[in-house]
N, C-alpha and C positions, 0 to 999 in steps of 0.2 A: 786441883786444875782446869781438868776439864768442866770442870760444871760451874765456874766459874764464869760471870757475863761479862763479857766485850765492852768493847768502847759506848758501842751503842745501848747498850743495856741490855742485849738479848745474850742467849746463850747461844754457845757455836754447836748447830749443827748441819753434822758433813753430809746428809740428803738433800739440804734445799737447794743446791743445785742440780741434783736429779730431778726435781719435782717441778723445778724450771723449766727443764727441758722434755718434760712430761707434759707438763700444761698446754707447752708450747706442738709438740707431737699430736695432741687430742686435737687441739684446735687448727690445726691444718688438715686434718683427717677430716673431721667436722665438715666443715668449708666442703674440704672435696667430696664427700659424700653427698651436701645439700647438693651441691652442682650437678654431681652426676643422676641423683634419682629425678629432679628435674627437669631433667634431657629428653625429648622425643625417643633419640633410642631407646630410653630406658624404659618408657612407659612401651614401646612397640616388644621389645623382647619380653617384657614382664606378659603381657597381652598375648605372645605365644604361647608361654610354657602356661599359663592358666589354662587355652583353648586346649593345647595337647593333653594338658591333665586331665581337664572335663571331658574331653573324647574318649582317652583311656581307662578312664573310672566309670566312663557310664554301663559297663556290663556289669561290671561289679557290682554299682551302686541296686541295678534293674533287680541281679540276683538276690541280693539280700533286702530288699522290698520284699519279693516272691515270696519268701524265707519267713520273714517276719507276717506278711497276710496270711500265711500257713499258720504261723504258729497261734496269731490270734485268734483265727477262723478257732483250731482246736481247742482253745481256753477259754471260745464264748465269750471274748471281750472284742469291744468295737474298734476298727483299724481307724485312721485318720480321714478316711475318705465317709466314712459312717460320721463322724462327728463334726465333719464339715458340713455334710448332707443336711444333718440332726438341727443345726446351729442355721443355715439357710431354710430351713422350711420354719422355723421359731421366727426367725428376723420377719418373714412374710408374714406370720400369724400377728406378730406383735404390727405391725405395719396397718394390715385388714382391722384391727380392734381400735386401733387409733380413728382412722377412718371414720370407723362406725360411731366410735364414740365423739367426734366431731359433729357428725351427721346429726344423731341425737340431740347433742348439743344447739345445733341448727333449727332441729325440729320443735324443743323442748322452747328457744326463746320467740318462735315464731306464734307458737301458742300462746304464750304470755303476753305477746305484746297484741293480737287477736283478741284478748279480754274474753274468750272461751274458758268456764270451769277447767282445771285440769282434771283430766279423766282419773278415775278409780281404779287403783292398781291393788294387784292382789299379792302380799305377801309371801314367803314362802312358808311362814307358820301356818297361813290362813289354809295354805294347798297341801299342807300335810293333814291338818286339822281334818279337812275335807275327804281327804285320801281314806283316813281310817275310818272314817263314818259308814264308806262304801262297804260292801261285801267283797272280798278274794275269791276272785275265780277260781274255781274248781280246778282241779289239774288230778289226773288219776288215768287210768286205761280205759282205750276205749275198744 
């Protein structure tokens, strides 16, 4: 009897009216919340809360940073500042190498356009071979 379909072909569900009420209730709350969050008063209240939180938590954050620096120092590990410093130096070196490469390309292009024969370059193997032929300096006590 309870499982028999009704006139429209659907089974009777006693929770269906409650679902409808729930859906209307949730839609009303969603609209109210969107209106509240998009207001200027909410933005000011949230900003005030965040400013207060940041000012109260600053001493704790500084204490944690100092403790972390000490721990990293004792473990002979780099800190964030060390890594950032190295990254900046590497970027500077990389930029200088790019500039040198561009200048060398310009010089090479100028030499090629002037018609002068290219200068003879010494390879690394030739330098090593020449160094092997020379006598090593004597090292001893004086």
